C-alpha positions as CSV (number, residue, x, y, z in Angstrom):
1,M,-8.6,-23.0,-3.4
2,N,-6.8,-21.0,-6.7
3,I,-10.2,-18.5,-7.0
4,K,-9.5,-18.0,-3.4
5,R,-5.6,-17.3,-3.3
6,N,-6.2,-14.6,-6.2
7,W,-8.6,-12.4,-4.6
8,A,-6.6,-13.3,-1.6
9,G,-3.9,-10.4,-2.7
10,M,-6.7,-7.9,-3.0
11,V,-8.3,-8.1,-0.3
12,C,-5.2,-8.7,2.0
13,C,-3.5,-5.3,0.2
14,F,-7.4,-3.9,0.8
15,L,-7.1,-3.8,4.1
16,L,-3.5,-3.2,4.6
17,F,-3.5,-0.3,2.6
18,T,-6.3,1.0,4.6
19,V,-4.5,0.0,7.8
20,V,-1.3,1.9,7.3
21,C,-3.8,5.0,5.5
22,L,-5.4,5.2,8.6
23,V,-2.7,4.4,10.9
24,L,-0.5,8.2,9.1
25,A,-3.9,9.7,8.8
26,F,-4.5,9.0,12.5
27,K,-1.1,9.0,14.8
28,V,1.6,8.9,12.6
29,K,2.1,11.7,10.6
30,G,2.8,14.3,13.4
31,A,5.6,12.5,14.0
32,F,7.5,12.6,11.2
33,R,6.1,16.2,10.4
34,A,7.8,16.9,14.1
35,S,11.2,15.2,12.5
36,G,11.4,17.3,8.9
37,H,9.8,14.8,6.8
38,P,6.2,15.1,6.9
39,E,5.8,12.9,3.9
40,L,8.4,9.8,4.9
41,G,5.8,7.5,6.0
42,L,4.4,7.0,2.3
43,L,7.1,4.9,2.7
44,F,5.0,2.5,5.0
45,F,2.5,2.0,1.8
46,I,5.9,-0.5,0.2
47,L,4.2,-3.5,3.0
48,P,0.9,-3.8,2.0
49,G,2.2,-4.4,-1.6
50,I,4.8,-6.3,-0.9
51,V,2.6,-9.0,2.0
52,A,-0.1,-9.3,-0.9
53,S,1.8,-9.9,-3.8
54,F,3.4,-12.5,-1.5
55,I,0.2,-13.7,-0.4
56,S,-0.8,-13.4,-4.2
57,R,-0.7,-16.7,-7.0
58,G,2.7,-16.4,-8.4
59,G,3.9,-12.8,-6.6
60,E,1.7,-11.0,-8.9
61,V,1.2,-6.8,-9.1
62,I,-2.0,-6.3,-10.4
63,K,-3.7,-8.1,-7.3
64,P,-2.0,-5.7,-5.1
65,L,-2.5,-2.9,-7.4
66,I,-6.4,-3.4,-7.7
67,G,-7.3,-3.6,-3.6
68,A,-4.5,-0.5,-3.6
69,M,-7.0,1.4,-6.1
70,L,-9.7,0.1,-4.9
71,A,-8.7,1.1,-1.0
72,A,-7.4,4.5,-1.8
73,P,-11.3,6.2,-2.8
74,L,-12.7,4.9,1.2
75,C,-9.3,6.1,3.0
76,L,-10.0,9.3,0.8
77,L,-13.5,9.5,2.2
78,V,-12.7,8.7,5.8
79,M,-9.5,11.7,6.3
80,R,-12.0,13.9,4.8
81,L,-14.9,13.2,7.3
82,V,-13.6,11.9,10.1
83,F,-10.1,13.6,10.5
84,V,-9.6,17.4,10.1
85,P,-8.6,18.4,6.9
86,S,-4.9,19.9,7.5
87,R,-4.5,19.8,3.0
88,S,-6.8,20.6,0.6
89,F,-8.5,17.4,-1.9
90,W,-6.1,17.5,-4.2
91,Q,-3.3,17.5,-1.3
92,E,-4.8,14.7,0.0
93,L,-5.7,12.5,-3.5
94,A,-1.7,13.2,-4.7
95,W,-1.1,11.5,-1.3
96,L,-2.8,8.5,-1.9
97,L,-1.7,8.4,-5.1
98,S,2.0,7.7,-4.0
99,G,0.7,5.5,-1.6
100,I,-1.2,3.7,-4.3
101,F,2.7,3.9,-6.5
102,W,4.7,3.1,-3.1
103,C,2.3,-0.4,-2.8
104,A,3.0,-1.2,-6.6
105,L,6.8,-1.0,-6.5
106,G,6.5,-3.3,-2.8
107,A,4.9,-5.6,-5.2
108,L,7.6,-5.0,-7.8
109,C,10.4,-5.3,-4.9
110,F,9.0,-8.3,-3.3
111,M,8.5,-10.1,-7.1
112,F,12.4,-9.2,-7.8
113,V,13.8,-10.8,-4.4
114,R,11.4,-13.6,-5.7
115,S,13.1,-13.9,-8.6
116,L,16.5,-13.8,-7.3
117,I,16.3,-16.6,-5.1
118,H,14.3,-18.8,-7.4
119,R,17.0,-18.3,-10.0
120,R,19.8,-18.9,-7.6
121,R,18.0,-22.2,-6.6
122,H,18.2,-23.2,-10.0
123,K,22.2,-22.9,-10.9
């Protein structure tokens, strides 16, 4: 059970990061571009970090981070092969690295809120 729970956060983050990336690349990116804020969609990468940290044992940050780092090359490959690239390779790589940062920030935010709740219960 412990081994499965250790892998669950990483796999969850891998899948959710890939889904968020593909949704942003496929549908939503144009909506943010039309609103004048093209990179606002990066905030959606917080969600995989939060969910994966919740699933991980002890609300870890490392498992979601590893899951996002493993998903990024797959997302880059799919974005370059399936979709018509609107940006250069380096811009897309920077966009994905920003997504990894936001994913890790989501996991850190979950840990912070969890520690506040835990501290409040034990006072």
